[in-house]
C-alpha positions as CSV (number, residue, x, y, z in Angstrom):
1,M,17.9,83.3,37.3
2,R,18.3,86.3,39.6
3,K,21.4,88.2,39.1
4,K,23.7,89.2,42.0
5,S,22.7,92.8,41.5
6,D,19.0,91.9,42.4
7,Y,20.2,90.5,45.7
8,I,22.5,93.5,46.3
9,F,19.5,96.0,45.7
10,H,17.2,94.0,47.9
11,G,19.9,93.9,50.6
12,L,20.4,97.6,50.3
13,L,16.6,98.1,50.6
14,I,16.6,96.2,53.9
15,I,19.6,98.2,55.2
16,L,18.0,101.5,54.3
17,D,14.7,100.5,55.7
18,S,16.4,99.8,59.0
19,C,18.2,103.1,58.9
20,A,14.8,104.8,58.1
21,I,13.2,103.2,61.2
22,I,16.0,104.3,63.5
23,A,16.4,107.8,61.9
24,S,12.7,108.4,62.3
25,Y,12.8,107.9,66.0
26,L,15.9,110.0,66.5
27,F,14.6,112.9,64.4
28,A,11.2,112.7,66.2
29,F,12.9,112.9,69.5
30,Y,15.0,115.7,68.5
31,I,12.1,117.7,67.0
32,R,10.1,117.3,70.2
33,T,12.8,118.2,72.5
34,H,14.6,121.0,70.5
35,V,12.3,122.3,67.8
36,D,8.8,122.0,69.4
37,T,8.7,124.8,72.0
38,R,5.9,123.4,74.1
39,P,6.9,122.2,77.5
40,Y,7.2,118.5,78.4
41,Y,7.2,116.9,81.8
42,F,9.2,113.7,81.4
43,I,12.2,112.9,79.4
44,G,13.5,109.5,80.6
45,R,16.8,107.9,79.6
46,S,17.2,108.2,75.8
47,I,19.7,105.4,75.7
48,D,17.1,102.9,77.0
49,S,14.7,104.0,74.3
50,I,17.2,103.6,71.5
51,S,18.3,100.2,72.7
52,T,14.6,99.0,72.5
53,I,14.2,100.6,69.0
54,L,17.3,98.6,67.9
55,L,15.8,95.4,69.2
56,I,12.5,96.1,67.4
57,V,14.2,96.9,64.0
58,P,14.5,93.2,62.9
59,V,10.8,92.5,63.8
60,W,9.8,95.7,61.9
61,V,11.7,94.4,58.9
62,I,9.8,91.1,59.1
63,I,6.6,93.1,59.1
64,L,7.7,94.7,55.9
65,F,8.6,91.3,54.5
66,F,5.2,89.8,55.1
67,L,3.5,93.0,53.7
68,G,5.2,92.0,50.4
69,L,7.6,95.0,50.5
70,Y,10.7,92.9,49.6
71,R,9.2,90.8,46.7
72,K,11.3,90.5,43.7
73,N,8.8,92.7,41.6
74,I,8.7,95.5,44.2
75,F,10.7,97.8,41.9
76,D,7.9,97.5,39.2
77,P,6.8,101.3,38.8
78,R,3.2,100.2,38.5
79,L,3.1,98.9,42.0
80,R,4.1,102.3,43.6
81,I,0.6,103.1,44.9
82,K,0.3,99.7,46.5
83,E,3.8,100.0,47.9
84,T,3.1,103.5,49.4
85,A,-0.1,102.2,51.1
86,R,1.7,99.3,52.6
87,L,4.5,101.5,53.8
88,F,2.1,103.7,55.6
89,F,0.4,100.7,57.2
90,A,3.7,99.3,58.2
91,S,4.8,102.7,59.8
92,I,1.7,102.6,62.0
93,L,2.1,98.9,62.9
94,G,5.7,99.3,63.7
95,T,5.0,102.1,66.1
96,M,2.2,100.1,67.7
97,L,4.7,97.3,68.2
98,I,7.1,99.6,69.9
99,I,4.4,100.9,72.3
100,A,3.3,97.4,73.1
101,T,7.0,96.4,73.8
102,S,7.6,99.4,76.1
103,F,4.3,98.4,78.0
104,L,5.6,94.9,78.5
105,K,9.0,96.1,79.5
106,E,7.5,98.8,81.7
107,E,9.9,101.3,79.9
108,N,9.0,104.7,78.3
109,V,10.3,104.2,74.8
110,F,8.4,107.3,73.9
111,P,9.1,109.5,77.0
112,V,7.2,112.3,75.3
113,R,4.0,111.0,73.6
114,L,4.2,113.3,70.6
115,V,7.4,111.5,69.7
116,A,5.3,108.4,68.7
117,I,3.2,110.4,66.3
118,Y,6.2,112.3,64.9
119,S,8.1,109.0,64.6
120,T,5.3,107.3,62.6
121,I,5.0,110.2,60.1
122,L,8.8,110.5,59.6
123,C,9.1,106.7,59.3
124,F,6.7,106.7,56.5
125,I,8.4,109.6,54.7
126,F,11.9,108.1,55.2
127,L,10.8,104.7,53.9
128,T,9.2,106.2,50.9
129,V,12.1,108.6,50.1
130,F,14.8,105.9,50.6
131,R,12.9,103.6,48.2
132,F,12.6,106.4,45.7
133,I,16.3,106.9,45.7
134,I,17.1,103.2,45.5
135,R,14.7,103.0,42.5
136,G,16.5,105.9,40.8
137,I,19.9,104.4,41.4
138,R,18.7,101.0,40.1
139,K,17.2,102.6,37.0
140,I,20.5,104.3,36.2
141,Y,22.5,101.2,37.0
142,Y,20.5,99.0,34.7
143,S,20.3,101.6,32.0
144,R,24.0,101.7,31.7
145,G,25.2,98.2,32.5
146,K,24.0,95.3,30.2
147,K,26.0,92.7,32.1
148,S,24.0,93.3,35.2
149,T,20.5,93.0,33.6
150,T,18.4,89.9,33.4
151,K,18.3,88.8,29.8
152,V,14.7,87.9,28.7
153,L,13.7,85.6,25.9
154,I,10.0,85.9,24.8
155,V,8.3,83.2,22.9
156,G,4.9,83.3,21.4
157,N,2.6,84.7,18.7
158,N,0.4,86.7,20.9
159,P,-0.5,90.3,21.6
160,A,1.0,89.8,25.0
161,T,4.4,89.4,23.4
162,K,4.3,93.1,22.3
163,T,2.9,94.2,25.7
164,L,5.8,92.6,27.6
165,V,8.4,94.0,25.1
166,D,7.1,97.5,25.5
167,F,6.9,97.2,29.3
168,I,10.5,95.9,29.6
169,I,11.8,98.7,27.2
170,D,9.9,101.4,29.2
171,S,10.8,100.1,32.6
172,P,14.7,99.5,32.9
173,E,14.4,99.7,36.7
174,T,12.9,96.3,36.7
175,G,16.3,94.9,35.7
176,Y,14.9,93.1,32.6
177,R,16.5,93.4,29.1
178,I,15.2,92.0,25.8
179,A,17.7,89.4,24.5
180,G,15.5,87.6,22.0
181,I,11.9,87.3,20.6
182,V,10.6,84.3,18.8
183,S,7.4,85.6,17.3
184,N,5.8,86.9,14.1
185,A,6.9,90.3,13.0
186,K,3.5,91.9,13.8
187,Y,4.0,91.3,17.5
188,I,7.5,92.9,17.6
189,P,8.1,96.6,17.9
190,K,10.2,98.0,15.0
191,T,12.9,99.0,17.4
192,Q,13.3,95.4,18.5
193,K,13.5,93.7,15.0
194,R,17.2,92.9,15.6
195,H,16.2,90.7,18.5
196,Q,13.9,88.5,16.4
197,Y,14.7,84.8,15.9
198,S,13.0,82.2,13.8
199,S,13.3,79.3,16.3
200,V,13.6,78.7,20.1
201,K,16.7,76.6,19.5
202,E,18.5,79.4,17.6
203,A,17.4,82.0,20.2
204,L,18.6,80.0,23.1
205,K,22.0,79.3,21.5
206,K,22.7,82.9,20.5
207,T,21.1,84.9,23.5
208,R,21.8,82.7,26.4
209,P,18.8,84.1,28.4
210,D,18.4,84.3,32.1
211,V,14.5,83.8,31.9
212,I,12.0,82.7,29.4
213,F,8.4,84.1,28.9
214,Q,6.0,82.1,26.7
215,T,2.8,84.0,25.6
216,D,1.1,81.2,23.6
217,E,0.4,77.5,24.1
218,K,2.4,76.1,21.2
219,Q,5.5,73.9,22.1
220,T,5.1,74.7,25.8
221,E,6.6,71.3,26.8
222,Y,9.5,71.8,24.5
223,V,10.2,75.3,25.7
224,Y,9.7,74.4,29.3
225,E,12.2,71.4,29.0
226,R,14.7,73.8,27.4
227,A,14.4,76.2,30.4
228,L,14.7,73.2,32.8
229,D,17.8,72.0,31.1
230,R,19.5,75.4,31.6
231,H,18.2,75.9,35.2
232,I,16.6,79.2,34.3
233,P,13.0,80.4,35.3
234,Y,10.1,79.7,33.0
235,Y,7.0,81.9,32.9
236,F,3.8,81.1,31.1
237,V,1.4,83.9,30.1
238,P,-1.9,82.3,30.6
239,S,-5.2,82.6,28.8
240,E,-8.3,83.7,30.8
241,S,-9.2,80.1,31.6
242,A,-5.7,79.3,32.8
243,L,-5.8,82.2,35.2
244,S,-8.3,80.4,37.4
245,S,-6.0,77.5,37.8
246,Q,-3.5,76.9,40.6
247,L,-0.6,76.2,38.4
248,G,2.6,77.8,39.6
249,E,2.9,81.3,41.0
250,L,1.0,84.2,39.4
251,E,3.0,87.5,39.0
252,I,2.1,90.7,37.1
253,I,4.8,91.9,34.7
254,G,3.6,95.4,33.9
255,E,0.0,94.8,32.9
256,T,0.6,91.1,31.8
257,P,-0.2,88.3,34.1
258,A,2.5,85.5,34.0
259,I,2.6,82.2,35.7
260,L,6.0,81.1,37.1
261,V,6.1,77.4,36.5
262,K,8.0,76.1,39.5
263,V,10.2,73.0,39.1
264,T,9.9,72.3,42.9
265,P,8.0,73.8,45.9
266,L,11.5,74.6,47.5
267,A,11.6,78.2,46.8
268,G,11.4,81.7,48.6
269,G,10.9,81.4,52.4
270,G,11.2,77.6,52.2
271,K,14.6,77.8,50.7
272,L,15.7,80.3,53.4
273,A,14.3,78.1,56.2
274,K,16.0,75.0,54.7
275,R,19.4,76.8,54.6
276,F,18.8,78.2,58.2
277,F,18.4,74.5,59.4
278,D,21.3,73.4,57.5
279,V,23.6,75.9,59.1
280,L,22.1,75.4,62.5
281,F,22.1,71.6,62.6
282,G,25.1,71.2,60.3
283,T,27.2,73.2,62.6
284,G,25.8,71.3,65.7
285,F,26.4,67.9,64.2
286,L,30.0,69.0,63.1
287,I,30.8,70.0,66.7
288,V,29.4,66.7,68.0
289,A,31.3,64.7,65.4
290,A,34.6,66.5,66.1
291,I,35.7,63.9,68.7
292,P,34.9,60.6,66.7
293,M,36.4,62.3,63.6
294,G,39.6,63.1,65.5
295,I,39.8,59.5,66.7
296,I,39.4,58.2,63.2
297,Y,41.9,60.6,61.8
298,L,44.5,59.4,64.3
299,I,43.8,55.8,63.7
300,M,44.1,56.2,59.9
301,K,47.2,58.3,60.2
302,I,49.0,55.9,62.5
303,S,48.0,52.8,60.6
304,D,48.8,54.3,57.2
305,P,50.9,57.5,57.5
306,K,51.9,57.7,53.9
307,H,48.5,58.2,52.4
308,K,45.7,60.7,52.7
309,V,43.1,60.4,55.5
310,F,40.4,62.2,53.6
311,F,39.0,61.5,50.1
312,S,37.5,64.2,47.9
313,Q,35.7,63.9,44.6
314,T,33.9,66.1,42.2
315,R,30.1,65.9,42.6
316,L,27.1,67.8,41.3
317,S,24.7,69.9,43.2
318,L,22.2,72.7,42.7
319,N,21.9,73.8,38.9
320,G,24.7,71.4,38.0
321,K,27.3,73.2,40.1
322,K,30.5,71.1,40.7
323,F,32.0,70.9,44.2
324,H,34.3,68.7,46.1
325,I,32.7,66.4,48.6
326,Y,34.6,65.2,51.6
327,K,34.7,61.7,53.2
328,F,37.2,59.5,55.1
329,R,39.1,57.4,52.6
330,T,37.7,53.8,52.6
331,M,39.4,52.4,49.6
332,K,42.9,51.2,49.0
333,P,45.1,54.1,47.8
334,E,45.9,52.4,44.5
335,Y,42.1,52.5,43.6
336,S,41.2,55.8,45.2
337,G,39.4,58.2,42.7
338,M,38.8,55.5,40.2
339,T,35.3,54.3,39.0
340,A,34.5,50.8,39.9
341,E,35.0,49.7,36.2
342,E,38.5,51.2,36.1
343,A,39.5,49.7,39.4
344,F,38.3,46.1,38.7
345,K,40.2,46.2,35.3
346,K,43.3,47.5,37.0
347,M,43.3,44.6,39.4
348,G,42.7,42.1,36.7
349,K,39.2,41.2,37.7
350,P,36.9,42.7,35.0
351,E,34.3,40.0,35.7
352,L,33.4,41.7,38.8
353,I,32.0,44.7,36.8
354,K,28.9,42.9,35.8
355,Q,28.4,41.5,39.3
356,Y,28.8,44.9,40.8
357,N,26.2,46.6,38.5
358,E,23.7,43.7,38.8
359,N,23.9,43.9,42.6
360,G,23.0,47.7,42.8
361,Q,26.6,48.9,42.6
362,F,27.7,46.7,45.6
363,L,29.8,43.7,46.3
364,E,29.7,41.8,49.6
365,K,33.5,41.7,49.8
366,D,34.6,44.5,47.6
367,P,38.5,44.1,47.1
368,R,38.9,47.9,46.7
369,I,37.9,48.6,50.3
370,T,40.2,48.5,53.3
371,K,39.1,46.6,56.5
372,L,38.7,49.9,58.5
373,G,36.9,51.4,55.3
374,A,34.4,48.6,55.5
375,F,33.7,49.4,59.1
376,L,33.4,53.1,58.4
377,R,31.0,52.5,55.4
378,Q,28.9,50.1,57.5
379,T,28.4,52.6,60.3
380,S,28.2,55.6,57.9
381,I,31.1,57.3,59.8
382,D,32.9,57.8,56.5
383,E,30.4,60.5,55.7
384,L,30.9,62.6,58.8
385,P,33.2,65.2,57.0
386,Q,30.3,66.0,54.7
387,F,28.9,68.1,57.6
388,W,31.5,70.7,56.5
389,N,30.0,70.6,53.0
390,I,26.7,71.3,54.5
391,V,27.9,74.3,56.5
392,K,29.7,75.7,53.4
393,G,26.4,75.5,51.5
394,D,27.7,72.8,48.9
395,I,24.9,70.4,49.9
396,S,21.9,70.3,52.3
397,L,21.2,67.8,55.1
398,V,18.4,66.4,53.0
399,G,18.2,66.2,49.2
400,P,19.0,64.0,46.1
401,R,22.3,62.1,46.5
402,A,25.3,64.1,45.4
403,L,26.6,62.1,42.3
404,P,29.7,62.3,40.1
405,P,28.9,64.0,36.7
406,N,29.3,60.7,34.7
407,E,26.6,59.0,36.7
408,L,24.0,61.6,35.8
409,D,25.0,62.7,32.2
410,H,22.6,60.4,30.4
411,Y,19.8,60.5,32.9
412,K,16.6,61.8,31.5
413,H,15.5,63.9,34.6
414,R,19.0,65.2,35.3
415,A,17.9,68.8,35.2
416,K,15.0,68.3,37.6
417,I,17.2,66.5,40.2
418,L,19.7,69.3,40.0
419,S,17.1,72.0,40.5
420,V,17.7,71.5,44.3
421,K,20.8,71.2,46.5
422,S,22.0,67.6,46.8
423,G,21.8,66.2,50.3
424,L,23.8,64.1,52.8
425,T,20.8,62.0,53.2
426,G,17.6,61.7,51.1
427,L,14.4,59.8,50.3
428,A,16.3,57.2,48.2
429,Q,18.8,56.5,51.1
430,V,16.0,55.9,53.7
431,S,14.0,53.8,51.2
432,G,16.6,51.1,51.0
433,R,19.9,53.0,50.3
434,R,21.9,50.5,48.2
435,D,19.2,47.8,48.2
436,I,17.3,49.4,45.4
437,P,18.6,49.9,41.8
438,F,19.9,53.2,40.4
439,S,16.9,53.9,38.3
440,E,14.6,53.6,41.3
441,R,16.8,55.8,43.5
442,R,16.7,58.5,40.9
443,K,12.9,58.2,40.7
444,L,12.7,58.8,44.4
445,D,14.9,61.8,44.0
446,V,12.5,63.2,41.4
447,Y,9.6,62.5,43.8
448,Y,11.5,64.5,46.5
449,V,12.1,67.5,44.2
450,N,8.4,67.5,43.1
451,N,7.0,67.1,46.6
452,W,9.5,68.9,48.9
453,S,8.3,70.1,52.3
454,L,9.9,70.9,55.7
455,S,7.8,68.0,57.2
456,L,9.2,65.6,54.5
457,D,12.7,66.7,55.4
458,L,12.0,66.0,59.1
459,Q,10.7,62.5,58.3
460,I,13.7,61.7,56.2
461,L,16.1,62.8,58.9
462,I,14.3,60.7,61.6
463,K,14.4,57.6,59.2
464,T,18.0,58.3,58.5
465,F,18.9,58.1,62.2
466,I,17.0,54.9,62.6
467,S,18.7,53.3,59.5
468,V,22.1,54.3,60.6
469,F,21.6,52.9,64.1
470,K,20.1,49.6,62.7
471,H,22.8,49.5,59.9
472,E,19.9,49.1,57.4
473,G,21.1,49.3,53.8
474,A,24.6,50.5,54.9
475,K,27.3,48.8,52.8
């Protein structure tokens, strides 16, 4: 699990890179016009040139991103040579991009041609120096503050254990800190004996790590399941034969290759793209739904002014995080917030509990639901307020159904389902919604987690619209 400080340093890196790009042009322009004494023949309007540079900066940052200069291991000191080479290439590529843009806009971004050369050289220098400064600040920060570091648990009787430990100790700027080692004494440096544990269970309980590295193949399933339960990254250090496989994502930690075993394909750029679409379409749907929501609000307020219009309930989402989900109230006030079992017992009809569960948690004429509530549920209008949950980031447009804690507490694959954000709609809903039993719906949720893709999200959204308009499975 990445600490907030990791995101802060990467955000700072992006800001300083942007400043380096702008500063390189300004200094290059100043050097050519005030320091370089050779005459020049055309100066142009500098304000137009600067505005073009500012427009190009986001694209330049994207170039840096695709060159791998914002990867989470970019602060690894062993990658500095590769980083320097990529920064030089990015400086040239960025300048070429500005020249191409100026040609298309028929604008002299570089009114004096030597400015382009000076700008490229200065950009490379500034990018390199700023990153050197950030790396130094990061090293000091992580050396002094234990709370901000990523606590590492290393498991395995393998020489790679000692290699990893030595690297983490010698490279505090990576942000890693040894929290525990489950290994034989011969693979643990003398200075780290205090971190040795006899079992994974004991180490997990006492260290509460943020990430687990396993260096051998013993108990891999057990260790992986423990990592999954705690929603923390699990790395497996592979043998030579395993290196050729396509399992997970390969990273180099110091000199040790480690495979990040992903719970779901939804990571990195995919996660950013999904959040972008959630904000974009969630906001759009919320605006479109504002009028019908306003009408429903007035109807409910006029017909029942004493009670709340909206219903909120604690649900689970990403990594087991609890949040309040919002819906229009569809149940009678005296049963609102109760489980079905509690409500049926309160009304003196406990015999309905068995019928409710056997029928996929549904009753044709549920005595708890108001007449207006039945209409809202049938048309799915009761769920419109959840677009606010989407915009806030509590849930996603598509994902496993957001469930109350008690419904998932004893489910075997609970951790896997909670490894992604819950969704307003999902594969289970478009595959029958309430017409299939709880266990089958959860299996579909697990399938979604294992096989996520943007195209799958799009298919589910299209099927959701069709199901809502046809009232398929809406109850």
